[in-house]
N, CA, C and O of each residue as an XYZ file, in Angstrom:
628
protein
N      31.106    101.456     40.222
C      32.246    101.390     41.079
C      32.195    100.075     41.855
O      31.215     99.763     42.532
N      33.287     99.315     41.732
C      33.322     98.030     42.414
C      33.983     98.213     43.767
O      35.048     98.821     43.883
N      33.329     97.673     44.788
C      33.872     97.751     46.136
C      34.293     96.358     46.569
O      33.833     95.354     46.025
N      35.159     96.318     47.540
C      35.560     95.020     48.087
C      34.441     94.478     48.964
O      33.897     95.176     49.819
N      34.114     93.212     48.724
C      33.057     92.570     49.517
C      33.682     91.845     50.695
O      34.742     91.230     50.584
N      33.008     91.933     51.805
C      33.431     91.173     52.970
C      32.846     89.773     52.909
O      32.080     89.455     52.000
N      33.207     88.929     53.879
C      32.731     87.549     53.895
C      31.227     87.449     54.058
O      30.595     86.631     53.389
N      30.633     88.257     54.929
C      29.184     88.221     55.155
C      28.407     88.676     53.944
O      27.366     88.099     53.629
N      28.885     89.701     53.252
C      28.197     90.212     52.059
C      28.239     89.197     50.929
O      27.250     88.998     50.225
N      29.381     88.561     50.761
C      29.517     87.555     49.716
C      28.612     86.353     49.997
O      28.015     85.801     49.072
N      28.508     85.951     51.242
C      27.641     84.842     51.617
C      26.177     85.195     51.351
O      25.422     84.342     50.885
N      25.763     86.412     51.633
C      24.379     86.841     51.389
C      24.065     86.819     49.899
O      22.969     86.415     49.511
N      25.019     87.251     49.043
C      24.790     87.240     47.591
C      24.676     85.805     47.086
O      23.820     85.522     46.248
N      25.504     84.904     47.566
C      25.438     83.512     47.133
C      24.113     82.850     47.537
O      23.532     82.096     46.756
N      23.642     83.130     48.744
C      22.356     82.552     49.193
C      21.222     83.108     48.344
O      20.326     82.361     47.952
N      21.242     84.405     48.053
C      20.202     85.019     47.223
C      20.218     84.429     45.818
O      19.157     84.146     45.262
N      21.412     84.236     45.224
C      21.515     83.649     43.895
C      21.021     82.215     43.897
O      20.368     81.791     42.943
N      21.318     81.450     44.954
C      20.863     80.061     45.056
C      19.347     80.002     45.109
O      18.740     79.124     44.496
N      18.730     80.921     45.831
C      17.275     80.925     45.962
C      16.630     81.361     44.651
O      15.665     80.740     44.205
N      17.144     82.411     44.031
C      16.511     82.960     42.823
C      16.783     82.071     41.612
O      15.850     81.766     40.869
N      18.005     81.655     41.392
C      18.358     80.922     40.183
C      18.220     79.405     40.323
O      17.908     78.722     39.347
N      18.437     78.903     41.457
C      18.422     77.450     41.644
C      19.816     76.897     41.491
O      20.668     77.521     40.858
N      20.062     75.726     42.066
C      21.414     75.153     42.071
C      21.914     74.740     40.686
O      23.126     74.734     40.467
N      21.060     74.405     39.769
C      21.532     73.954     38.453
C      21.971     75.105     37.533
O      22.763     74.881     36.617
N      21.474     76.326     37.756
C      21.811     77.448     36.864
C      22.975     78.301     37.403
O      23.495     79.137     36.663
N      23.392     78.125     38.636
C      24.460     78.956     39.215
C      25.794     78.768     38.471
O      26.421     79.778     38.150
N      26.268     77.557     38.178
C      27.540     77.428     37.444
C      27.487     78.077     36.063
O      28.467     78.672     35.617
N      26.354     77.964     35.393
C      26.195     78.567     34.073
C      26.268     80.091     34.164
O      26.912     80.729     33.330
N      25.620     80.676     35.161
C      25.629     82.124     35.362
C      27.027     82.621     35.766
O      27.446     83.693     35.328
N      27.743     81.865     36.584
C      29.093     82.255     36.989
C      30.032     82.276     35.780
O      30.892     83.148     35.652
N      29.840     81.284     34.894
C      30.655     81.205     33.690
C      30.392     82.400     32.783
O      31.343     83.004     32.287
N      29.142     82.758     32.552
C      28.806     83.903     31.698
C      29.239     85.222     32.359
O      29.634     86.155     31.660
N      29.169     85.309     33.694
C      29.623     86.519     34.385
C      31.137     86.674     34.223
O      31.619     87.790     34.029
N      31.886     85.589     34.297
C      33.341     85.634     34.100
C      33.704     86.085     32.698
O      34.626     86.880     32.515
N      32.966     85.568     31.687
C      33.222     85.980     30.306
C      32.933     87.471     30.123
O      33.677     88.186     29.453
N      31.831     87.924     30.737
C      31.456     89.333     30.621
C      32.516     90.237     31.276
O      32.856     91.288     30.732
N      33.029     89.831     32.429
C      34.055     90.624     33.118
C      35.331     90.672     32.274
O      35.968     91.720     32.173
N      35.704     89.540     31.668
C      36.893     89.516     30.815
C      36.715     90.424     29.598
O      37.646     91.125     29.203
N      35.523     90.411     29.006
C      35.240     91.252     27.845
C      35.303     92.730     28.226
O      35.864     93.537     27.485
N      34.734     93.088     29.368
C      34.763     94.485     29.830
C      36.200     94.934     30.087
O      36.571     96.057     29.746
N      37.011     94.058     30.687
C      38.413     94.408     30.946
C      39.171     94.656     29.646
O      39.931     95.619     29.550
N      38.972     93.794     28.640
C      39.680     93.975     27.366
C      39.218     95.247     26.657
O      40.022     95.943     26.038
N      37.920     95.548     26.749
C      37.406     96.778     26.132
C      37.977     98.012     26.826
O      38.375     98.968     26.160
N      38.021     97.999     28.147
C      38.536     99.166     28.866
C      40.037     99.343     28.631
O      40.515    100.474     28.538
N      40.786     98.240     28.533
C      42.217     98.384     28.264
C      42.455     98.904     26.846
O      43.368     99.701     26.631
N      41.649     98.465     25.877
C      41.747     98.978     24.512
C      41.405    100.460     24.446
O      42.087    101.239     23.779
N      40.337    100.840     25.146
C      39.933    102.240     25.182
C      40.997    103.090     25.875
O      41.298    104.204     25.446
N      41.556    102.546     26.947
C      42.596    103.267     27.672
C      43.821    103.471     26.781
O      44.435    104.538     26.816
N      44.183    102.467     25.986
C      45.312    102.586     25.058
C      45.062    103.644     23.996
O      45.963    104.408     23.650
N      43.832    103.691     23.477
C      43.494    104.695     22.468
C      43.538    106.107     23.054
O      44.064    107.029     22.430
N      42.992    106.268     24.239
C      43.001    107.581     24.889
C      44.435    108.011     25.165
O      44.781    109.174     24.960
N      45.272    107.087     25.626
C      46.674    107.402     25.891
C      47.379    107.799     24.597
O      48.189    108.726     24.596
N      47.082    107.113     23.501
C      47.671    107.461     22.210
C      47.281    108.860     21.760
O      48.110    109.598     21.228
N      46.034    109.223     21.971
C      45.581    110.569     21.617
C      46.233    111.611     22.525
O      46.645    112.673     22.058
N      46.325    111.310     23.810
C      46.881    112.271     24.755
C      48.391    112.452     24.579
O      48.928    113.492     24.963
N      49.088    111.462     24.006
C      50.520    111.585     23.760
C      50.822    112.454     22.543
O      51.970    112.840     22.327
N      49.810    112.761     21.755
C      49.978    113.607     20.582
C      50.382    115.015     21.031
O      49.745    115.573     21.924
N      51.439    115.608     20.424
C      51.877    116.947     20.836
C      50.794    118.020     20.693
O      50.824    119.021     21.410
N      49.855    117.829     19.793
C      48.789    118.807     19.616
C      47.855    118.843     20.823
O      47.100    119.799     21.001
N      47.909    117.800     21.651
C      47.031    117.727     22.824
C      47.671    118.304     24.080
O      47.104    118.188     25.166
N      48.854    118.930     23.951
C      49.546    119.495     25.110
C      48.681    120.498     25.877
O      48.653    120.438     27.106
N      47.974    121.414     25.212
C      47.129    122.337     25.985
C      46.034    121.623     26.784
O      45.704    122.038     27.894
N      45.482    120.564     26.225
C      44.457    119.811     26.942
C      45.049    119.108     28.163
O      44.414    119.052     29.216
N      46.268    118.569     28.024
C      46.934    117.945     29.169
C      47.194    118.964     30.266
O      46.991    118.684     31.447
N      47.652    120.166     29.861
C      47.917    121.202     30.855
C      46.630    121.624     31.559
O      46.633    121.893     32.760
N      45.540    121.680     30.814
C      44.254    122.017     31.415
C      43.835    120.932     32.407
O      43.318    121.237     33.482
N      44.056    119.673     32.047
C      43.737    118.572     32.958
C      44.598    118.619     34.215
O      44.104    118.383     35.317
N      45.894    118.926     34.051
C      46.772    119.069     35.214
C      46.321    120.218     36.096
O      46.340    120.117     37.322
N      45.911    121.322     35.458
C      45.456    122.479     36.222
C      44.183    122.147     36.997
O      44.022    122.566     38.143
N      43.280    121.394     36.368
C      42.036    121.017     37.045
C      42.309    120.056     38.201
O      41.636    120.114     39.230
N      43.288    119.178     38.034
C      43.594    118.194     39.074
C      44.372    118.813     40.240
O      44.151    118.454     41.396
N      45.276    119.739     39.933
C      46.127    120.341     40.979
C      46.252    121.842     40.743
O      47.299    122.312     40.298
N      45.198    122.596     41.037
C      45.244    124.028     40.703
C      46.304    124.807     41.479
O      46.964    125.672     40.904
N      46.481    124.526     42.752
C      47.466    125.283     43.540
C      48.883    125.048     43.029
O      49.665    125.988     42.889
N      49.203    123.798     42.754
C      50.538    123.463     42.275
C      50.802    124.121     40.917
O      51.873    124.689     40.702
N      49.835    124.048     40.005
C      50.019    124.636     38.681
C      50.130    126.157     38.764
O      50.932    126.754     38.046
N      49.338    126.791     39.627
C      49.438    128.246     39.782
C      50.808    128.635     40.329
O      51.386    129.637     39.907
N      51.326    127.852     41.262
C      52.662    128.122     41.795
C      53.714    127.978     40.694
O      54.640    128.785     40.614
N      53.579    126.954     39.844
C      54.515    126.774     38.734
C      54.447    127.948     37.766
O      55.480    128.449     37.322
N      53.234    128.389     37.437
C      53.069    129.518     36.522
C      53.675    130.788     37.119
O      54.282    131.584     36.402
N      53.513    130.978     38.423
C      54.071    132.160     39.081
C      55.601    132.130     39.046
O      56.233    133.156     38.794
N      56.200    130.961     39.297
C      57.655    130.845     39.241
C      58.184    131.096     37.835
O      59.217    131.745     37.667
N      57.483    130.588     36.824
C      57.890    130.819     35.446
C      57.811    132.299     35.100
O      58.701    132.830     34.436
N      56.746    132.971     35.548
C      56.591    134.400     35.271
C      57.689    135.212     35.958
O      58.215    136.156     35.369
N      58.040    134.857     37.199
C      59.114    135.551     37.906
C      60.450    135.361     37.191
O      61.225    136.309     37.062
N      60.719    134.156     36.734
C      61.972    133.883     36.022
C      62.025    134.684     34.721
O      63.076    135.222     34.369
N      60.910    134.768     34.009
C      60.863    135.559     32.775
C      61.118    137.035     33.067
O      61.850    137.694     32.328
N      60.524    137.555     34.132
C      60.709    138.957     34.499
C      62.163    139.229     34.867
O      62.718    140.251     34.465
N      62.792    138.325     35.630
C      64.196    138.493     35.988
C      65.083    138.495     34.744
O      66.004    139.304     34.636
N      64.805    137.593     33.810
C      65.600    137.522     32.586
C      65.447    138.806     31.771
O      66.427    139.318     31.230
N      64.229    139.323     31.683
C      64.008    140.573     30.951
C      64.712    141.735     31.628
O      65.275    142.593     30.948
N      64.692    141.782     32.957
C      65.350    142.866     33.687
C      66.863    142.802     33.489
O      67.503    143.834     33.287
N      67.438    141.609     33.544
C      68.875    141.457     33.324
C      69.257    141.854     31.907
O      70.290    142.488     31.690
N      68.426    141.480     30.946
C      68.680    141.831     29.555
C      68.612    143.337     29.362
O      69.435    143.913     28.650
N      67.638    143.974     29.991
C      67.500    145.425     29.894
C      68.689    146.126     30.551
O      69.180    147.123     30.021
N      69.161    145.624     31.694
C      70.303    146.222     32.370
C      71.562    146.084     31.521
O      72.354    147.022     31.434
N      71.750    144.940     30.904
C      72.903    144.722     30.035
C      72.851    145.653     28.838
O      73.865    146.241     28.463
N      71.693    145.791     28.243
C      71.541    146.682     27.088
C      71.777    148.140     27.498
O      72.391    148.899     26.748
N      71.299    148.534     28.670
C      71.502    149.906     29.141
C      72.971    150.176     29.398
O      73.464    151.252     29.060
N      73.682    149.225     29.988
C      75.116    149.392     30.237
C      75.878    149.488     28.923
O      76.797    150.297     28.796
N      75.505    148.672     27.949
C      76.147    148.702     26.643
C      75.896    150.040     25.964
O      76.814    150.628     25.392
N      74.653    150.526     26.022
C      74.312    151.813     25.418
C      75.057    152.951     26.093
O      75.511    153.877     25.421
N      75.190    152.895     27.419
C      75.908    153.938     28.150
C      77.384    153.939     27.763
O      77.976    155.005     27.591
N      77.978    152.770     27.626
C      79.378    152.685     27.227
C      79.574    153.220     25.815
O      80.547    153.924     25.544
N      78.654    152.888     24.918
C      78.745    153.385     23.543
C      78.571    154.897     23.503
O      79.251    155.580     22.737
N      77.665    155.422     24.323
C      77.447    156.868     24.365
C      78.672    157.578     24.927
O      79.045    158.643     24.434
N      79.309    157.000     25.962
C      80.499    157.601     26.538
C      81.645    157.582     25.533
O      82.395    158.554     25.439
N      81.792    156.519     24.796
C      82.842    156.419     23.798
C      82.598    157.397     22.663
O      83.545    157.991     22.147
N      81.348    157.573     22.267
C      81.029    158.516     21.200
C      81.258    159.954     21.662
O      81.663    160.800     20.864
N      81.010    160.238     22.919
C      81.172    161.589     23.433
C      82.642    161.948     23.580
O      83.023    163.054     23.195
N      83.484    161.081     24.114
C      84.904    161.365     24.344
C      85.699    160.083     24.124
O      85.894    159.311     25.063
N      86.155    159.849     22.911
C      86.840    158.591     22.626
C      88.172    158.440     23.368
O      88.624    157.311     23.556
N      88.830    159.547     23.803
C      90.114    159.455     24.501
C      89.962    158.865     25.896
O      90.848    158.142     26.354
N      88.843    159.158     26.594
C      88.666    158.676     27.966
C      87.926    157.357     28.034
O      87.858    156.734     29.094
N      87.379    156.933     26.932
C      86.634    155.668     26.935
C      87.615    154.508     26.982
O      88.733    154.614     26.478
N      87.212    153.429     27.571
C      88.043    152.232     27.660
C      88.213    151.639     26.276
O      87.271    151.645     25.483
N      89.398    151.127     25.969
C      89.590    150.535     24.642
C      88.698    149.311     24.466
O      88.466    148.547     25.403
N      88.209    149.148     23.254
C      87.296    148.042     22.976
C      88.033    146.712     23.006
O      87.498    145.715     23.490
N      89.241    146.694     22.498
C      90.009    145.454     22.492
C      91.488    145.800     22.528
O      91.874    146.890     22.109
N      92.304    144.911     23.011
C      93.747    145.136     23.078
C      94.329    144.990     21.697
O      94.138    143.973     21.030
N      95.047    146.020     21.267
C      95.720    145.964     19.982
C      97.205    146.146     20.232
O      97.598    147.172     20.788
N      98.047    145.197     19.848
C      99.487    145.329     20.089
C     100.087    146.444     19.250
O      99.603    146.747     18.160
N     101.139    147.046     19.766
C     101.823    148.129     19.080
C     102.666    147.515     17.968
O     103.511    146.658     18.231
N     102.444    147.944     16.736
C     103.148    147.364     15.593
C     104.441    148.096     15.269
O     105.217    147.624     14.439
N     104.689    149.227     15.896
C     105.916    149.967     15.617
C     107.039    149.392     16.476
O     106.886    149.238     17.687
N     108.135    149.085     15.859
C     109.273    148.529     16.581
C     110.238    149.652     16.926
O     110.426    150.581     16.140
N     110.838    149.566     18.079
C     111.824    150.570     18.469
C     113.148    150.266     17.796
O     113.319    149.200     17.204
N     114.085    151.200     17.886
C     115.378    151.002     17.241
C     116.138    149.858     17.898
O     116.843    149.119     17.212
N     116.009    149.697     19.212
C     116.732    148.616     19.886
C     116.168    147.264     19.508
O     116.904    146.279     19.437
N     114.868    147.205     19.266
C     114.280    145.940     18.842
C     114.806    145.542     17.470
O     115.069    144.366     17.217
N     114.957    146.511     16.596
C     115.438    146.214     15.250
C     116.892    145.760     15.289
O     117.295    144.896     14.510
N     117.678    146.337     16.190
C     119.086    145.957     16.278
C     119.244    144.566     16.863
O     120.167    143.845     16.483
N     118.369    144.168     17.778
C     118.474    142.865     18.414
C     117.801    141.764     17.616
O     117.914    140.595     17.984
N     117.111    142.091     16.548
C     116.362    141.116     15.774
C     117.311    140.266     14.948
O     118.080    140.794     14.145
N     117.263    138.957     15.140
C     118.128    138.043     14.411
C     117.451    137.481     13.170
O     118.012    136.601     12.517
N     116.278    137.957     12.830
C     115.533    137.381     11.711
C     115.869    138.047     10.394
O     115.325    137.651      9.363
N     116.741    139.042     10.385
C     117.083    139.673      9.114
C     117.975    138.734      8.324
O     118.830    138.052      8.890
N     117.779    138.703      7.054
C     118.556    137.795      6.217
C     119.915    138.412      5.923
O     120.036    139.634      5.845
N     120.918    137.596      5.762
C     122.245    138.138      5.473
C     122.332    138.768      4.092
O     123.234    139.565      3.834
N     121.398    138.419      3.190
C     121.413    138.969      1.838
C     120.841    140.372      1.785
O     121.068    141.098      0.818
N     120.099    140.763      2.815
C     119.460    142.074      2.781
C     120.517    143.155      2.948
O     121.480    143.002      3.699
N     120.313    144.242      2.234
C     121.250    145.361      2.322
C     121.033    146.103      3.621
O     119.885    146.301      4.018
N     122.084    146.523      4.300
C     121.909    147.248      5.552
C     121.297    148.615      5.299
O     121.635    149.298      4.333
N     120.396    148.995      6.180
C     119.743    150.293      6.027
C     120.572    151.345      6.731
O     121.556    151.026      7.400
N     120.178    152.595      6.582
C     120.872    153.695      7.223
C     120.794    153.575      8.731
O     121.758    153.887      9.429
N     119.647    153.122      9.245
C     119.485    152.971     10.685
C     120.446    151.914     11.218
O     121.028    152.090     12.288
N     120.618    150.809     10.473
C     121.528    149.752     10.899
C     122.965    150.250     10.917
O     123.733    149.924     11.821
N     123.317    151.029      9.928
C     124.674    151.565      9.867
C     124.919    152.516     11.022
O     126.001    152.495     11.610
N     123.956    153.345     11.363
C     124.091    154.287     12.465
C     124.229    153.527     13.768
O     125.067    153.883     14.597
N     123.445    152.510     13.966
C     123.521    151.710     15.181
C     124.872    151.003     15.291
O     125.446    150.914     16.377
N     125.370    150.505     14.172
C     126.651    149.805     14.184
C     127.781    150.761     14.561
O     128.673    150.389     15.324
N     127.756    151.967     14.047
C     128.808    152.930     14.385
C     128.671    153.391     15.807
O     129.681    153.653     16.461
N     127.441    153.503     16.326
C     127.248    153.888     17.724
C     127.807    152.828     18.654
O     128.349    153.167     19.705
N     127.694    151.571     18.305
C     128.191    150.474     19.126
C     129.720    150.435     19.114
O     130.350    150.165     20.137
N     130.302    150.703     17.963
C     131.744    150.667     17.849
C     132.394    151.776     18.672
O     133.460    151.587     19.257
N     131.738    152.929     18.708
C     132.306    154.047     19.442
C     132.095    153.895     20.951
O     132.779    154.550     21.737
N     131.190    153.070     21.347
C     130.930    152.924     22.768
C     131.861    151.990     23.464
O     131.740    151.784     24.671
């Protein structure tokens, strides 16, 4: 672990290096230390990239979740509890909907006259007045008995 050095600490290290190594070897040692630090940085960045590539793999999702749980156990437990509550609410709503549907089906099976209609179905039977007012009949069609009766009823009125 690298810590930040203060001015006094850095001065003490330089004096110690000057005494131990001598003035002619200090530039050479500083140069090799710089190369070593650069090499370590490139190795750690390469390793970090490889680890990130492995961790981005979808198969590693359980390991990521375990790492998140280890890093923040309270937060993850709260998330798991909220997810479990949401699942329970969804199951309860689904069960209530299914029970209501089953009750409606049972009521309809028991007494179809009092049960609510499943869907609106228009009445297909036309009344006599609707047939008389309908202008869609073709002039070529032969008049029916009902049309003749209606025509005579209108004339007499």
